[in-house]
C-alpha positions as CSV (number, residue, x, y, z in Angstrom):
1,M,249.3,171.3,243.1
2,K,247.6,172.2,246.4
3,M,244.8,173.9,244.5
4,T,244.1,170.7,242.5
5,M,243.9,168.7,245.7
6,F,241.6,171.2,247.2
7,R,239.3,171.0,244.2
8,K,239.2,167.3,244.4
9,F,238.4,167.4,248.0
10,A,235.7,170.0,247.4
11,M,234.1,167.9,244.6
12,R,234.1,164.8,246.8
13,A,232.5,166.7,249.7
14,G,229.9,168.2,247.4
15,A,229.1,164.8,246.0
16,V,228.7,163.3,249.5
17,A,226.4,166.2,250.6
18,L,224.3,165.8,247.5
19,C,223.9,162.0,248.0
20,S,223.1,162.5,251.6
21,A,220.4,165.0,250.8
22,A,218.9,162.7,248.2
23,L,218.9,159.7,250.6
24,C,217.2,161.8,253.3
25,A,214.5,163.0,250.8
26,V,213.4,159.6,249.6
27,P,211.8,158.4,253.0
28,M,210.1,161.8,253.3
29,M,208.5,161.5,249.9
30,A,207.5,157.9,250.6
31,Q,205.6,159.2,253.7
32,G,203.7,161.8,251.8
33,G,206.1,164.7,252.2
34,G,207.0,164.1,255.8
35,G,204.5,166.6,257.1
36,R,200.7,166.7,256.8
37,G,200.6,163.9,254.3
38,M,198.9,164.0,251.0
39,M,196.0,166.3,250.4
40,M,193.7,165.1,247.7
41,T,192.0,167.5,245.4
42,S,188.2,167.4,245.2
43,D,188.4,165.7,241.8
44,Q,190.6,163.0,243.3
45,R,188.3,162.5,246.2
46,V,185.3,162.2,243.9
47,D,187.2,159.6,241.8
48,A,188.0,157.6,244.9
49,L,184.5,157.7,246.1
50,D,183.2,156.8,242.6
51,K,185.4,153.7,242.6
52,A,183.9,152.7,246.0
53,V,180.2,153.4,245.4
54,K,179.7,153.9,241.7
55,L,178.4,157.5,241.5
56,T,176.1,158.8,238.8
57,P,177.2,161.9,236.9
58,D,174.7,164.1,238.8
59,Q,176.0,162.7,242.2
60,K,179.6,163.4,241.1
61,T,178.8,167.1,240.3
62,K,177.0,167.6,243.6
63,I,179.6,165.8,245.7
64,K,182.4,167.8,244.1
65,A,180.6,171.0,245.0
66,I,180.4,169.8,248.6
67,Y,184.1,168.9,248.7
68,D,185.1,172.2,247.2
69,A,183.0,174.2,249.7
70,D,184.3,172.2,252.6
71,M,187.9,172.5,251.4
72,K,187.5,176.3,251.3
73,K,186.0,176.3,254.8
74,M,189.0,174.3,256.1
75,M,191.6,176.4,254.4
76,D,189.9,179.6,255.8
77,L,190.0,178.0,259.2
78,R,193.7,177.1,258.9
79,N,194.6,180.5,257.6
80,S,192.7,182.3,260.4
81,G,195.8,181.8,262.5
82,G,193.9,180.4,265.5
83,N,195.1,177.7,267.9
84,P,195.4,174.4,266.1
85,Q,193.8,172.6,269.1
86,D,190.8,174.8,268.9
87,M,190.6,174.2,265.1
88,R,190.4,170.4,265.4
89,P,186.8,170.2,266.7
90,K,185.7,172.7,264.1
91,M,187.3,170.7,261.3
92,M,185.8,167.5,262.5
93,A,182.4,169.2,262.5
94,I,183.0,170.3,258.9
95,R,183.9,166.7,257.9
96,T,180.9,165.2,259.8
97,D,178.6,167.7,258.0
98,E,180.2,166.8,254.7
99,N,179.6,163.1,255.3
100,T,176.0,163.7,256.2
101,Q,175.4,165.8,253.0
102,I,177.0,163.2,250.8
103,K,175.1,160.3,252.4
104,A,171.8,162.2,251.7
105,L,172.7,162.2,248.0
106,L,173.3,158.4,247.9
107,T,170.9,155.6,247.1
108,D,170.1,152.9,249.7
109,D,172.4,150.5,247.8
110,Q,175.3,153.0,247.9
111,K,175.0,154.0,251.6
112,P,176.5,150.7,253.1
113,K,179.3,151.0,250.5
114,Y,179.9,154.6,251.6
115,D,180.1,153.6,255.3
116,K,182.6,150.9,254.3
117,Y,184.6,153.5,252.3
118,L,184.7,155.9,255.3
119,A,185.8,153.1,257.6
120,A,188.6,152.2,255.3
121,Q,189.6,155.9,255.0
122,Q,189.7,156.1,258.8
123,A,191.7,152.9,259.1
124,Q,194.2,154.3,256.6
125,M,194.5,157.5,258.6
126,Q,195.2,155.5,261.8
127,Q,198.0,153.5,260.0
128,R,199.7,156.7,258.8
129,R,199.6,158.3,262.2
130,P,202.9,157.7,264.1
131,A,202.5,155.4,267.1
132,N,204.3,157.8,269.5
133,T,202.0,160.8,269.1
134,G,199.4,159.5,271.6
135,G,196.6,159.5,269.1
136,G,196.7,163.2,268.5
137,G,197.3,164.9,265.2
138,F,200.5,166.4,264.0
139,G,203.0,165.7,266.7
140,G,201.0,165.4,269.9
141,G,198.1,164.0,271.8
142,G,196.0,167.0,271.5
143,G,195.8,167.8,267.8
144,F,198.2,169.6,265.6
145,G,201.2,169.7,267.8
146,G,202.3,170.0,271.4
147,D,201.7,167.9,274.3
148,A,198.5,166.3,275.5
149,G,199.0,167.5,279.0
150,G,201.1,170.6,278.8
151,S,202.8,173.2,276.7
152,A,204.6,172.4,273.5
153,G,208.0,173.1,274.9
154,G,207.9,171.9,278.4
155,P,206.8,169.2,280.8
156,P,203.1,168.6,281.5
157,Q,201.6,170.8,284.2
């Protein structure tokens, strides 16, 4: 009799744990995984840009190559194991160079649309960024984490 009651209790506790885990996972998925957010592939980025500025097939091919090369540069930079706050300016430089290369491939009619597309992307990034991070990146005022004025674990110095 006691074993039956124990089994019922264990089943109920398991069900509660499972439901709790599922309920916690839903908001994280809605926020793009709860971490870095969603990383678009180069094909997805080309498709999004094509919708905004109407690219030619030749432009699509060239822009995809730019996206692929820059994605590799950024992954290499992330995997180098360096300080995230030192990586941020380098990544921003890669992105700026990427935008310059793409803009050089566009017609005069496409360039204003591209500028509008970039502004919309920037606004979207600002909306996704939590308000309490001080405008930094992932978790802090200085970039990928930590504190704007001090070490990641202590008070500003």
